Biopython code that builds the backbone (N, CA, C, O; Angstrom):
import numpy as np
from Bio.PDB.StructureBuilder import StructureBuilder

atoms = [
    (1, "MET", "N", (-72.723, 6.167, 80.175)),
    (1, "MET", "CA", (-73.804, 5.990, 79.235)),
    (1, "MET", "C", (-73.189, 5.669, 77.873)),
    (1, "MET", "O", (-72.234, 6.321, 77.451)),
    (2, "LEU", "N", (-73.742, 4.654, 77.182)),
    (2, "LEU", "CA", (-73.277, 4.272, 75.856)),
    (2, "LEU", "C", (-73.883, 5.204, 74.817)),
    (2, "LEU", "O", (-75.043, 5.600, 74.927)),
    (3, "LYS", "N", (-73.110, 5.542, 73.830)),
    (3, "LYS", "CA", (-73.603, 6.437, 72.777)),
    (3, "LYS", "C", (-73.456, 5.745, 71.428)),
    (3, "LYS", "O", (-72.477, 5.042, 71.180)),
    (4, "LEU", "N", (-74.429, 5.953, 70.573)),
    (4, "LEU", "CA", (-74.397, 5.464, 69.212)),
    (4, "LEU", "C", (-73.531, 6.421, 68.394)),
    (4, "LEU", "O", (-73.213, 7.509, 68.874)),
    (5, "VAL", "N", (-73.146, 6.053, 67.187)),
    (5, "VAL", "CA", (-72.296, 6.890, 66.357)),
    (5, "VAL", "C", (-72.939, 8.261, 66.140)),
    (5, "VAL", "O", (-72.237, 9.272, 66.104)),
    (6, "LEU", "N", (-74.256, 8.304, 65.996)),
    (6, "LEU", "CA", (-74.936, 9.564, 65.756)),
    (6, "LEU", "C", (-75.076, 10.389, 67.029)),
    (6, "LEU", "O", (-75.508, 11.541, 66.973)),
    (7, "GLY", "N", (-74.720, 9.821, 68.165)),
    (7, "GLY", "CA", (-74.808, 10.550, 69.411)),
    (7, "GLY", "C", (-76.099, 10.287, 70.170)),
    (7, "GLY", "O", (-76.355, 10.942, 71.181)),
    (8, "TRP", "N", (-76.918, 9.350, 69.713)),
    (8, "TRP", "CA", (-78.154, 9.029, 70.401)),
    (8, "TRP", "C", (-77.842, 8.088, 71.545)),
    (8, "TRP", "O", (-77.051, 7.164, 71.357)),
    (9, "PRO", "N", (-78.410, 8.270, 72.697)),
    (9, "PRO", "CA", (-78.118, 7.377, 73.816)),
    (9, "PRO", "C", (-78.740, 6.000, 73.594)),
    (9, "PRO", "O", (-79.896, 5.886, 73.188)),
    (10, "LEU", "N", (-77.949, 4.950, 73.868)),
    (10, "LEU", "CA", (-78.463, 3.595, 73.784)),
    (10, "LEU", "C", (-79.144, 3.192, 75.084)),
    (10, "LEU", "O", (-80.205, 2.569, 75.051)),
    (11, "MET", "N", (-78.570, 3.524, 76.199)),
    (11, "MET", "CA", (-79.136, 3.182, 77.494)),
    (11, "MET", "C", (-79.257, 4.465, 78.301)),
    (11, "MET", "O", (-78.263, 4.997, 78.795)),
    (12, "ASP", "N", (-80.447, 4.940, 78.426)),
    (12, "ASP", "CA", (-80.662, 6.168, 79.173)),
    (12, "ASP", "C", (-81.996, 6.040, 79.894)),
    (12, "ASP", "O", (-83.040, 5.889, 79.259)),
    (13, "SER", "N", (-81.960, 6.100, 81.197)),
    (13, "SER", "CA", (-83.193, 5.955, 81.958)),
    (13, "SER", "C", (-84.005, 7.238, 81.959)),
    (13, "SER", "O", (-85.222, 7.196, 82.138)),
    (14, "GLN", "N", (-83.361, 8.370, 81.765)),
    (14, "GLN", "CA", (-84.050, 9.653, 81.758)),
    (14, "GLN", "C", (-84.087, 10.198, 80.334)),
    (14, "GLN", "O", (-83.050, 10.270, 79.674)),
    (15, "PRO", "N", (-85.267, 10.583, 79.853)),
    (15, "PRO", "CA", (-85.310, 11.172, 78.518)),
    (15, "PRO", "C", (-84.649, 12.541, 78.533)),
    (15, "PRO", "O", (-84.685, 13.251, 79.538)),
    (16, "ALA", "N", (-84.051, 12.898, 77.415)),
    (16, "ALA", "CA", (-83.415, 14.211, 77.302)),
    (16, "ALA", "C", (-84.485, 15.283, 77.404)),
    (16, "ALA", "O", (-85.631, 15.062, 77.012)),
    (17, "THR", "N", (-84.125, 16.418, 77.918)),
    (17, "THR", "CA", (-85.104, 17.493, 78.076)),
    (17, "THR", "C", (-85.574, 17.936, 76.707)),
    (17, "THR", "O", (-84.768, 18.286, 75.845)),
    (18, "GLY", "N", (-86.893, 17.918, 76.510)),
    (18, "GLY", "CA", (-87.460, 18.316, 75.234)),
    (18, "GLY", "C", (-87.288, 17.258, 74.156)),
    (18, "GLY", "O", (-87.668, 17.495, 73.009)),
    (19, "GLY", "N", (-86.724, 16.091, 74.488)),
    (19, "GLY", "CA", (-86.498, 15.047, 73.507)),
    (19, "GLY", "C", (-87.611, 14.018, 73.504)),
    (19, "GLY", "O", (-88.653, 14.205, 74.131)),
    (20, "LEU", "N", (-87.382, 12.964, 72.811)),
    (20, "LEU", "CA", (-88.345, 11.888, 72.674)),
    (20, "LEU", "C", (-87.879, 10.713, 73.521)),
    (20, "LEU", "O", (-86.751, 10.246, 73.367)),
    (21, "SER", "N", (-88.740, 10.232, 74.412)),
    (21, "SER", "CA", (-88.357, 9.103, 75.250)),
    (21, "SER", "C", (-88.475, 7.804, 74.458)),
    (21, "SER", "O", (-89.115, 7.769, 73.408)),
    (22, "ARG", "N", (-87.865, 6.753, 74.956)),
    (22, "ARG", "CA", (-87.942, 5.454, 74.305)),
    (22, "ARG", "C", (-89.381, 4.972, 74.242)),
    (22, "ARG", "O", (-89.801, 4.389, 73.243)),
    (23, "ARG", "N", (-90.125, 5.208, 75.288)),
    (23, "ARG", "CA", (-91.510, 4.763, 75.350)),
    (23, "ARG", "C", (-92.359, 5.504, 74.305)),
    (23, "ARG", "O", (-93.161, 4.887, 73.604)),
    (24, "ASN", "N", (-92.182, 6.816, 74.204)),
    (24, "ASN", "CA", (-92.923, 7.592, 73.206)),
    (24, "ASN", "C", (-92.500, 7.215, 71.788)),
    (24, "ASN", "O", (-93.332, 7.162, 70.883)),
    (25, "PHE", "N", (-91.216, 6.954, 71.598)),
    (25, "PHE", "CA", (-90.738, 6.520, 70.291)),
    (25, "PHE", "C", (-91.388, 5.201, 69.898)),
    (25, "PHE", "O", (-91.817, 5.038, 68.756)),
    (26, "ALA", "N", (-91.466, 4.254, 70.836)),
    (26, "ALA", "CA", (-92.079, 2.958, 70.558)),
    (26, "ALA", "C", (-93.562, 3.115, 70.228)),
    (26, "ALA", "O", (-94.062, 2.448, 69.322)),
    (27, "ARG", "N", (-94.264, 3.973, 70.939)),
    (27, "ARG", "CA", (-95.679, 4.206, 70.654)),
    (27, "ARG", "C", (-95.860, 4.796, 69.257)),
    (27, "ARG", "O", (-96.751, 4.385, 68.514)),
    (28, "THR", "N", (-95.014, 5.755, 68.908)),
    (28, "THR", "CA", (-95.096, 6.379, 67.590)),
    (28, "THR", "C", (-94.801, 5.356, 66.499)),
    (28, "THR", "O", (-95.487, 5.305, 65.478)),
    (29, "LEU", "N", (-93.787, 4.554, 66.725)),
    (29, "LEU", "CA", (-93.421, 3.525, 65.760)),
    (29, "LEU", "C", (-94.537, 2.514, 65.600)),
    (29, "LEU", "O", (-94.851, 2.120, 64.477)),
    (30, "LEU", "N", (-95.139, 2.086, 66.688)),
    (30, "LEU", "CA", (-96.226, 1.120, 66.640)),
    (30, "LEU", "C", (-97.428, 1.707, 65.918)),
    (30, "LEU", "O", (-98.062, 1.022, 65.115)),
    (31, "GLY", "N", (-97.749, 2.959, 66.191)),
    (31, "GLY", "CA", (-98.878, 3.603, 65.513)),
    (31, "GLY", "C", (-98.650, 3.728, 64.023)),
    (31, "GLY", "O", (-99.561, 3.482, 63.232)),
    (32, "GLY", "N", (-97.443, 4.109, 63.629)),
    (32, "GLY", "CA", (-97.118, 4.220, 62.204)),
    (32, "GLY", "C", (-97.136, 2.872, 61.509)),
    (32, "GLY", "O", (-97.607, 2.759, 60.377)),
    (33, "GLY", "N", (-96.627, 1.852, 62.178)),
    (33, "GLY", "CA", (-96.634, 0.509, 61.599)),
    (33, "GLY", "C", (-98.041, -0.023, 61.431)),
    (33, "GLY", "O", (-98.351, -0.677, 60.435)),
    (34, "THR", "N", (-98.902, 0.259, 62.413)),
    (34, "THR", "CA", (-100.289, -0.185, 62.322)),
    (34, "THR", "C", (-100.998, 0.515, 61.170)),
    (34, "THR", "O", (-101.743, -0.115, 60.419)),
    (35, "ALA", "N", (-100.767, 1.812, 61.031)),
    (35, "ALA", "CA", (-101.389, 2.556, 59.937)),
    (35, "ALA", "C", (-100.923, 2.033, 58.585)),
    (35, "ALA", "O", (-101.726, 1.900, 57.660)),
    (36, "ALA", "N", (-99.645, 1.738, 58.465)),
    (36, "ALA", "CA", (-99.115, 1.211, 57.205)),
    (36, "ALA", "C", (-99.689, -0.164, 56.906)),
    (36, "ALA", "O", (-100.013, -0.464, 55.756)),
    (37, "ALA", "N", (-99.819, -1.005, 57.930)),
    (37, "ALA", "CA", (-100.372, -2.341, 57.724)),
    (37, "ALA", "C", (-101.830, -2.267, 57.292)),
    (37, "ALA", "O", (-102.256, -3.025, 56.422)),
    (38, "LEU", "N", (-102.594, -1.367, 57.887)),
    (38, "LEU", "CA", (-103.997, -1.222, 57.505)),
    (38, "LEU", "C", (-104.126, -0.702, 56.077)),
    (38, "LEU", "O", (-104.994, -1.153, 55.329)),
    (39, "ALA", "N", (-103.272, 0.238, 55.696)),
    (39, "ALA", "CA", (-103.305, 0.756, 54.332)),
    (39, "ALA", "C", (-102.938, -0.334, 53.329)),
    (39, "ALA", "O", (-103.537, -0.425, 52.257)),
    (40, "CYS", "N", (-101.960, -1.153, 53.677)),
    (40, "CYS", "CA", (-101.540, -2.251, 52.794)),
    (40, "CYS", "C", (-102.655, -3.281, 52.659)),
    (40, "CYS", "O", (-102.909, -3.784, 51.564)),
    (41, "ALA", "N", (-103.322, -3.598, 53.770)),
    (41, "ALA", "CA", (-104.418, -4.563, 53.737)),
    (41, "ALA", "C", (-105.576, -4.034, 52.899)),
    (41, "ALA", "O", (-106.187, -4.793, 52.146)),
    (42, "ALA", "N", (-105.885, -2.754, 53.015)),
    (42, "ALA", "CA", (-106.963, -2.171, 52.227)),
    (42, "ALA", "C", (-106.615, -2.193, 50.741)),
    (42, "ALA", "O", (-107.478, -2.452, 49.902)),
    (43, "ALA", "N", (-105.365, -1.923, 50.418)),
    (43, "ALA", "CA", (-104.943, -1.943, 49.019)),
    (43, "ALA", "C", (-105.012, -3.349, 48.444)),
    (43, "ALA", "O", (-105.422, -3.526, 47.297)),
    (44, "SER", "N", (-104.616, -4.353, 49.222)),
    (44, "SER", "CA", (-104.656, -5.724, 48.716)),
    (44, "SER", "C", (-106.085, -6.217, 48.560)),
    (44, "SER", "O", (-106.378, -6.992, 47.650)),
    (45, "MET", "N", (-106.983, -5.771, 49.445)),
    (45, "MET", "CA", (-108.387, -6.171, 49.324)),
    (45, "MET", "C", (-109.008, -5.552, 48.073)),
    (45, "MET", "O", (-109.816, -6.202, 47.410)),
    (46, "SER", "N", (-108.650, -4.315, 47.736)),
    (46, "SER", "CA", (-109.185, -3.698, 46.528)),
    (46, "SER", "C", (-108.577, -4.336, 45.281)),
    (46, "SER", "O", (-109.233, -4.407, 44.242)),
    (47, "ALA", "N", (-107.335, -4.798, 45.375)),
    (47, "ALA", "CA", (-106.689, -5.450, 44.231)),
    (47, "ALA", "C", (-107.316, -6.798, 43.948)),
    (47, "ALA", "O", (-107.378, -7.215, 42.791)),
    (48, "VAL", "N", (-107.788, -7.499, 44.987)),
    (48, "VAL", "CA", (-108.414, -8.806, 44.790)),
    (48, "VAL", "C", (-109.718, -8.647, 44.028)),
    (48, "VAL", "O", (-110.075, -9.510, 43.227)),
    (49, "GLY", "N", (-110.432, -7.558, 44.266)),
    (49, "GLY", "CA", (-111.716, -7.346, 43.624)),
    (49, "GLY", "C", (-111.613, -6.871, 42.189)),
    (49, "GLY", "O", (-112.634, -6.798, 41.504)),
    (50, "GLN", "N", (-110.425, -6.545, 41.704)),
    (50, "GLN", "CA", (-110.276, -6.066, 40.339)),
    (50, "GLN", "C", (-110.499, -7.205, 39.362)),
    (50, "GLN", "O", (-110.326, -8.377, 39.697)),
    (51, "SER", "N", (-110.883, -6.842, 38.156)),
    (51, "SER", "CA", (-111.172, -7.855, 37.146)),
    (51, "SER", "C", (-109.880, -8.468, 36.610)),
    (51, "SER", "O", (-108.823, -7.838, 36.626)),
    (52, "VAL", "N", (-109.985, -9.697, 36.141)),
    (52, "VAL", "CA", (-108.858, -10.413, 35.565)),
    (52, "VAL", "C", (-108.680, -9.930, 34.128)),
    (52, "VAL", "O", (-109.674, -9.758, 33.422)),
    (53, "PRO", "N", (-107.452, -9.706, 33.674)),
    (53, "PRO", "CA", (-107.263, -9.244, 32.301)),
    (53, "PRO", "C", (-107.783, -10.273, 31.304)),
    (53, "PRO", "O", (-107.770, -11.470, 31.593)),
    (54, "PRO", "N", (-108.237, -9.833, 30.142)),
    (54, "PRO", "CA", (-108.782, -10.778, 29.161)),
    (54, "PRO", "C", (-107.715, -11.757, 28.690)),
    (54, "PRO", "O", (-106.533, -11.426, 28.599)),
    (55, "GLU", "N", (-108.164, -12.958, 28.398)),
    (55, "GLU", "CA", (-107.230, -13.993, 27.954)),
    (55, "GLU", "C", (-106.791, -13.713, 26.521)),
    (55, "GLU", "O", (-107.559, -13.199, 25.708)),
    (56, "VAL", "N", (-105.551, -14.059, 26.235)),
    (56, "VAL", "CA", (-104.990, -13.889, 24.903)),
    (56, "VAL", "C", (-105.062, -15.240, 24.200)),
    (56, "VAL", "O", (-104.791, -16.278, 24.804)),
    (57, "ALA", "N", (-105.424, -15.219, 22.939)),
    (57, "ALA", "CA", (-105.497, -16.461, 22.176)),
    (57, "ALA", "C", (-104.108, -17.080, 22.080)),
    (57, "ALA", "O", (-103.120, -16.366, 21.909)),
    (58, "PRO", "N", (-104.027, -18.417, 22.190)),
    (58, "PRO", "CA", (-102.702, -19.059, 22.134)),
    (58, "PRO", "C", (-101.943, -18.775, 20.840)),
    (58, "PRO", "O", (-100.718, -18.655, 20.855)),
    (59, "ALA", "N", (-102.659, -18.668, 19.724)),
    (59, "ALA", "CA", (-101.976, -18.425, 18.453)),
    (59, "ALA", "C", (-101.320, -17.044, 18.435)),
    (59, "ALA", "O", (-100.184, -16.894, 17.987)),
    (60, "SER", "N", (-102.045, -16.038, 18.926)),
    (60, "SER", "CA", (-101.461, -14.694, 18.922)),
    (60, "SER", "C", (-100.341, -14.578, 19.951)),
    (60, "SER", "O", (-99.372, -13.847, 19.744)),
    (61, "GLU", "N", (-100.479, -15.309, 21.072)),
    (61, "GLU", "CA", (-99.402, -15.303, 22.070)),
    (61, "GLU", "C", (-98.156, -15.984, 21.513)),
    (61, "GLU", "O", (-97.034, -15.542, 21.758)),
    (62, "THR", "N", (-98.363, -17.057, 20.765)),
    (62, "THR", "CA", (-97.239, -17.758, 20.139)),
    (62, "THR", "C", (-96.533, -16.841, 19.147)),
    (62, "THR", "O", (-95.306, -16.745, 19.146)),
    (63, "GLU", "N", (-97.307, -16.172, 18.309)),
    (63, "GLU", "CA", (-96.717, -15.269, 17.320)),
    (63, "GLU", "C", (-95.942, -14.138, 17.991)),
    (63, "GLU", "O", (-94.843, -13.786, 17.562)),
    (64, "ALA", "N", (-96.523, -13.575, 19.044)),
    (64, "ALA", "CA", (-95.859, -12.469, 19.737)),
    (64, "ALA", "C", (-94.568, -12.924, 20.408)),
    (64, "ALA", "O", (-93.563, -12.214, 20.378)),
    (65, "THR", "N", (-94.601, -14.103, 21.011)),
    (65, "THR", "CA", (-93.414, -14.621, 21.687)),
    (65, "THR", "C", (-92.316, -14.957, 20.677)),
    (65, "THR", "O", (-91.144, -14.659, 20.904)),
    (66, "VAL", "N", (-92.702, -15.576, 19.562)),
    (66, "VAL", "CA", (-91.723, -15.907, 18.526)),
    (66, "VAL", "C", (-91.097, -14.624, 17.976)),
    (66, "VAL", "O", (-89.886, -14.562, 17.765)),
    (67, "ALA", "N", (-91.910, -13.620, 17.749)),
    (67, "ALA", "CA", (-91.378, -12.348, 17.238)),
    (67, "ALA", "C", (-90.425, -11.709, 18.243)),
    (67, "ALA", "O", (-89.399, -11.149, 17.858)),
    (68, "ARG", "N", (-90.763, -11.793, 19.536)),
    (68, "ARG", "CA", (-89.897, -11.221, 20.577)),
    (68, "ARG", "C", (-88.565, -11.970, 20.643)),
    (68, "ARG", "O", (-87.511, -11.348, 20.779)),
    (69, "VAL", "N", (-88.605, -13.304, 20.549)),
    (69, "VAL", "CA", (-87.375, -14.106, 20.606)),
    (69, "VAL", "C", (-86.515, -13.835, 19.372)),
    (69, "VAL", "O", (-85.297, -13.688, 19.478)),
    (70, "LEU", "N", (-87.156, -13.771, 18.200)),
    (70, "LEU", "CA", (-86.396, -13.517, 16.981)),
    (70, "LEU", "C", (-85.787, -12.119, 16.975)),
    (70, "LEU", "O", (-84.686, -11.924, 16.460)),
    (71, "ALA", "N", (-86.497, -11.149, 17.543)),
    (71, "ALA", "CA", (-85.956, -9.798, 17.596)),
    (71, "ALA", "C", (-84.738, -9.738, 18.508)),
    (71, "ALA", "O", (-83.794, -8.993, 18.246)),
    (72, "ARG", "N", (-84.762, -10.514, 19.563)),
    (72, "ARG", "CA", (-83.661, -10.450, 20.520)),
    (72, "ARG", "C", (-82.506, -11.381, 20.147)),
    (72, "ARG", "O", (-81.342, -10.991, 20.226)),
    (73, "TYR", "N", (-82.831, -12.612, 19.740)),
    (73, "TYR", "CA", (-81.788, -13.620, 19.510)),
    (73, "TYR", "C", (-81.729, -14.100, 18.065)),
    (73, "TYR", "O", (-81.032, -15.076, 17.784)),
    (74, "GLY", "N", (-82.423, -13.464, 17.152)),
    (74, "GLY", "CA", (-82.495, -13.934, 15.766)),
    (74, "GLY", "C", (-81.154, -14.042, 15.087)),
    (74, "GLY", "O", (-80.954, -14.937, 14.266)),
    (75, "SER", "N", (-80.227, -13.156, 15.404)),
    (75, "SER", "CA", (-78.913, -13.201, 14.751)),
    (75, "SER", "C", (-78.092, -14.409, 15.193)),
    (75, "SER", "O", (-77.159, -14.814, 14.499)),
    (76, "ARG", "N", (-78.431, -14.978, 16.330)),
    (76, "ARG", "CA", (-77.681, -16.133, 16.848)),
    (76, "ARG", "C", (-78.265, -17.477, 16.390)),
    (76, "ARG", "O", (-77.622, -18.514, 16.556)),
    (77, "LEU", "N", (-79.471, -17.469, 15.818)),
    (77, "LEU", "CA", (-80.140, -18.713, 15.431)),
    (77, "LEU", "C", (-79.922, -19.000, 13.955)),
    (77, "LEU", "O", (-79.879, -18.086, 13.132)),
    (78, "ASP", "N", (-79.784, -20.287, 13.628)),
    (78, "ASP", "CA", (-79.700, -20.653, 12.221)),
    (78, "ASP", "C", (-81.115, -20.909, 11.686)),
    (78, "ASP", "O", (-82.086, -20.792, 12.433)),
    (79, "ALA", "N", (-81.236, -21.252, 10.422)),
    (79, "ALA", "CA", (-82.540, -21.411, 9.768)),
    (79, "ALA", "C", (-83.352, -22.542, 10.393)),
    (79, "ALA", "O", (-84.566, -22.413, 10.554)),
    (80, "ALA", "N", (-82.698, -23.651, 10.747)),
    (80, "ALA", "CA", (-83.417, -24.783, 11.341)),
    (80, "ALA", "C", (-83.978, -24.413, 12.718)),
    (80, "ALA", "O", (-85.094, -24.807, 13.056)),
    (81, "GLN", "N", (-83.224, -23.673, 13.499)),
    (81, "GLN", "CA", (-83.683, -23.256, 14.820)),
    (81, "GLN", "C", (-84.842, -22.262, 14.706)),
    (81, "GLN", "O", (-85.795, -22.310, 15.484)),
    (82, "LYS", "N", (-84.744, -21.359, 13.722)),
    (82, "LYS", "CA", (-85.828, -20.405, 13.510)),
    (82, "LYS", "C", (-87.111, -21.107, 13.072)),
    (82, "LYS", "O", (-88.205, -20.688, 13.449)),
    (83, "ALA", "N", (-86.983, -22.171, 12.278)),
    (83, "ALA", "CA", (-88.157, -22.917, 11.818)),
    (83, "ALA", "C", (-88.771, -23.720, 12.962)),
    (83, "ALA", "O", (-89.987, -23.905, 13.001)),
    (84, "ARG", "N", (-87.949, -24.197, 13.888)),
    (84, "ARG", "CA", (-88.432, -25.005, 15.008)),
    (84, "ARG", "C", (-89.003, -24.171, 16.155)),
    (84, "ARG", "O", (-89.751, -24.690, 16.984)),
    (85, "LEU", "N", (-88.660, -22.898, 16.209)),
    (85, "LEU", "CA", (-89.051, -22.028, 17.307)),
    (85, "LEU", "C", (-90.569, -21.932, 17.529)),
    (85, "LEU", "O", (-90.997, -22.027, 18.679)),
    (86, "PRO", "N", (-91.405, -21.751, 16.499)),
    (86, "PRO", "CA", (-92.851, -21.661, 16.756)),
    (86, "PRO", "C", (-93.431, -22.923, 17.381)),
    (86, "PRO", "O", (-94.327, -22.842, 18.222)),
    (87, "ARG", "N", (-92.927, -24.095, 16.979)),
    (87, "ARG", "CA", (-93.419, -25.346, 17.562)),
    (87, "ARG", "C", (-93.038, -25.456, 19.035)),
    (87, "ARG", "O", (-93.842, -25.907, 19.851)),
    (88, "ILE", "N", (-91.828, -25.050, 19.377)),
    (88, "ILE", "CA", (-91.380, -25.104, 20.774)),
    (88, "ILE", "C", (-92.188, -24.139, 21.633)),
    (88, "ILE", "O", (-92.631, -24.494, 22.726)),
    (89, "VAL", "N", (-92.378, -22.915, 21.135)),
    (89, "VAL", "CA", (-93.116, -21.905, 21.905)),
    (89, "VAL", "C", (-94.570, -22.321, 22.078)),
    (89, "VAL", "O", (-95.124, -22.164, 23.166)),
    (90, "SER", "N", (-95.196, -22.843, 21.043)),
    (90, "SER", "CA", (-96.596, -23.258, 21.170)),
    (90, "SER", "C", (-96.727, -24.429, 22.142)),
    (90, "SER", "O", (-97.730, -24.527, 22.849)),
    (91, "GLY", "N", (-95.742, -25.310, 22.190)),
    (91, "GLY", "CA", (-95.756, -26.399, 23.173)),
    (91, "GLY", "C", (-95.649, -25.869, 24.598)),
    (91, "GLY", "O", (-96.324, -26.369, 25.498)),
    (92, "HIS", "N", (-94.818, -24.874, 24.805)),
    (92, "HIS", "CA", (-94.677, -24.285, 26.146)),
    (92, "HIS", "C", (-95.954, -23.556, 26.560)),
    (92, "HIS", "O", (-96.362, -23.626, 27.719)),
    (93, "ILE", "N", (-96.579, -22.864, 25.626)),
    (93, "ILE", "CA", (-97.823, -22.167, 25.940)),
    (93, "ILE", "C", (-98.924, -23.167, 26.258)),
    (93, "ILE", "O", (-99.738, -22.928, 27.150)),
    (94, "ALA", "N", (-98.957, -24.288, 25.537)),
    (94, "ALA", "CA", (-99.953, -25.334, 25.826)),
    (94, "ALA", "C", (-99.732, -25.933, 27.215)),
    (94, "ALA", "O", (-100.697, -26.262, 27.904)),
    (95, "MET", "N", (-98.478, -26.076, 27.630)),
    (95, "MET", "CA", (-98.204, -26.599, 28.974)),
    (95, "MET", "C", (-98.581, -25.594, 30.057)),
    (95, "MET", "O", (-98.920, -25.991, 31.172)),
    (96, "LEU", "N", (-98.528, -24.310, 29.750)),
    (96, "LEU", "CA", (-98.871, -23.279, 30.727)),
    (96, "LEU", "C", (-100.376, -23.088, 30.905)),
    (96, "LEU", "O", (-100.801, -22.547, 31.925)),
    (97, "GLU", "N", (-101.190, -23.516, 29.943)),
    (97, "GLU", "CA", (-102.634, -23.293, 30.020)),
    (97, "GLU", "C", (-103.273, -23.875, 31.275)),
    (97, "GLU", "O", (-104.075, -23.174, 31.893)),
    (98, "PRO", "N", (-102.977, -25.115, 31.704)),
    (98, "PRO", "CA", (-103.593, -25.600, 32.945)),
    (98, "PRO", "C", (-103.182, -24.802, 34.179)),
    (98, "PRO", "O", (-103.959, -24.670, 35.124)),
    (99, "ILE", "N", (-101.978, -24.279, 34.170)),
    (99, "ILE", "CA", (-101.514, -23.476, 35.303)),
    (99, "ILE", "C", (-102.225, -22.133, 35.311)),
    (99, "ILE", "O", (-102.628, -21.652, 36.371)),
    (100, "ARG", "N", (-102.384, -21.525, 34.147)),
    (100, "ARG", "CA", (-103.059, -20.233, 34.060)),
    (100, "ARG", "C", (-104.554, -20.340, 34.351)),
    (100, "ARG", "O", (-105.180, -19.344, 34.712)),
    (101, "ALA", "N", (-105.132, -21.523, 34.203)),
    (101, "ALA", "CA", (-106.568, -21.690, 34.437)),
    (101, "ALA", "C", (-106.930, -21.514, 35.909)),
    (101, "ALA", "O", (-108.079, -21.209, 36.227)),
    (102, "ILE", "N", (-105.981, -21.698, 36.794)),
    (102, "ILE", "CA", (-106.229, -21.557, 38.230)),
    (102, "ILE", "C", (-105.983, -20.102, 38.607)),
    (102, "ILE", "O", (-104.858, -19.609, 38.525)),
    (103, "ALA", "N", (-107.045, -19.425, 39.019)),
    (103, "ALA", "CA", (-106.918, -18.016, 39.405)),
    (103, "ALA", "C", (-106.343, -17.929, 40.811)),
    (103, "ALA", "O", (-106.882, -18.518, 41.748)),
    (104, "GLN", "N", (-105.262, -17.202, 40.950)),
    (104, "GLN", "CA", (-104.621, -17.030, 42.248)),
    (104, "GLN", "C", (-104.434, -15.548, 42.513)),
    (104, "GLN", "O", (-103.911, -14.833, 41.658)),
    (105, "PRO", "N", (-104.850, -15.069, 43.684)),
    (105, "PRO", "CA", (-104.547, -13.675, 44.016)),
    (105, "PRO", "C", (-103.062, -13.528, 44.320)),
    (105, "PRO", "O", (-102.382, -14.501, 44.645)),
    (106, "ASN", "N", (-102.575, -12.308, 44.210)),
    (106, "ASN", "CA", (-101.157, -12.061, 44.461)),
    (106, "ASN", "C", (-100.756, -12.368, 45.894)),
    (106, "ASN", "O", (-99.593, -12.671, 46.157)),
    (107, "ALA", "N", (-101.698, -12.295, 46.821)),
    (107, "ALA", "CA", (-101.383, -12.504, 48.234)),
    (107, "ALA", "C", (-101.479, -13.971, 48.644)),
    (107, "ALA", "O", (-101.334, -14.285, 49.825)),
    (108, "ALA", "N", (-101.719, -14.868, 47.699)),
    (108, "ALA", "CA", (-101.863, -16.288, 48.029)),
    (108, "ALA", "C", (-100.527, -16.867, 48.487)),
    (108, "ALA", "O", (-99.488, -16.560, 47.901)),
    (109, "PRO", "N", (-100.542, -17.707, 49.534)),
    (109, "PRO", "CA", (-99.288, -18.328, 49.981)),
    (109, "PRO", "C", (-98.845, -19.399, 48.992)),
    (109, "PRO", "O", (-99.641, -19.830, 48.158)),
    (110, "PRO", "N", (-97.598, -19.835, 49.069)),
    (110, "PRO", "CA", (-97.137, -20.884, 48.157)),
    (110, "PRO", "C", (-97.915, -22.181, 48.364)),
    (110, "PRO", "O", (-98.325, -22.499, 49.480)),
    (111, "ALA", "N", (-98.111, -22.918, 47.287)),
    (111, "ALA", "CA", (-98.892, -24.152, 47.358)),
    (111, "ALA", "C", (-98.129, -25.256, 48.081)),
    (111, "ALA", "O", (-98.724, -26.047, 48.812)),
    (112, "THR", "N", (-96.854, -25.309, 47.884)),
    (112, "THR", "CA", (-96.055, -26.352, 48.526)),
    (112, "THR", "C", (-94.879, -25.725, 49.249)),
    (112, "THR", "O", (-94.447, -24.615, 48.939)),
    (113, "VAL", "N", (-94.383, -26.455, 50.205)),
    (113, "VAL", "CA", (-93.219, -26.007, 50.962)),
    (113, "VAL", "C", (-92.174, -27.113, 50.865)),
    (113, "VAL", "O", (-92.492, -28.290, 51.035)),
    (114, "LEU", "N", (-90.949, -26.740, 50.598)),
    (114, "LEU", "CA", (-89.864, -27.705, 50.488)),
    (114, "LEU", "C", (-89.388, -28.073, 51.882)),
    (114, "LEU", "O", (-88.907, -27.218, 52.625)),
    (115, "HIS", "N", (-89.519, -29.334, 52.234)),
    (115, "HIS", "CA", (-89.029, -29.833, 53.513)),
    (115, "HIS", "C", (-87.792, -30.679, 53.251)),
    (115, "HIS", "O", (-87.872, -31.702, 52.571)),
    (116, "LEU", "N", (-86.664, -30.268, 53.779)),
    (116, "LEU", "CA", (-85.431, -31.009, 53.600)),
    (116, "LEU", "C", (-85.340, -32.094, 54.656)),
    (116, "LEU", "O", (-85.500, -31.828, 55.848)),
    (117, "VAL", "N", (-85.084, -33.315, 54.216)),
    (117, "VAL", "CA", (-84.977, -34.450, 55.123)),
    (117, "VAL", "C", (-83.613, -35.069, 54.905)),
    (117, "VAL", "O", (-83.257, -35.408, 53.776)),
    (118, "SER", "N", (-82.847, -35.222, 55.973)),
    (118, "SER", "CA", (-81.530, -35.827, 55.828)),
    (118, "SER", "C", (-81.614, -37.336, 56.068)),
    (118, "SER", "O", (-82.462, -37.812, 56.823)),
    (119, "GLY", "N", (-80.742, -38.060, 55.429)),
    (119, "GLY", "CA", (-80.654, -39.497, 55.655)),
    (119, "GLY", "C", (-81.551, -40.317, 54.755)),
    (119, "GLY", "O", (-81.713, -41.510, 55.010)),
    (120, "GLN", "N", (-82.134, -39.759, 53.735)),
    (120, "GLN", "CA", (-82.984, -40.559, 52.844)),
    (120, "GLN", "C", (-82.521, -40.444, 51.442)),
    (120, "GLN", "O", (-83.111, -41.047, 50.545)),
]
sb = StructureBuilder()
sb.init_structure("model")
sb.init_model(0)
sb.init_chain("A")
sb.init_seg("    ")
for serial, (resi, resn, name, xyz) in enumerate(atoms, 1):
    if name == "N":
        sb.init_residue(resn, " ", resi, " ")
    sb.init_atom(name, np.array(xyz, "f"), 0.0, 1.0, " ", f" {name:<3s}", serial, name[0])
structure = sb.get_structure()
């Protein structure tokens, strides 16, 4: 009979006396997995029904982002870069608005899949 490092039998046709058989272990595992899957599904369904957080005005988001960048990297930026930063951040926020307009639940699958094709 083969033994695992912990001493559990890998191939045993007879269950140990008072032990757990492979069949009972599989049933227990399947029951636990099913319960976990149902709990996860119930949690995701309740999360979908939650309200969407209120939208932040682009101007206040720009100011907050600029302040966060300056707090973290301000010592590394010169005056010209600091002056250009609000324009760059506001441009990025404007580009993100069409993407944010589409409401997607967290459980949504990816919109596209990368298919690799050789020879082209």
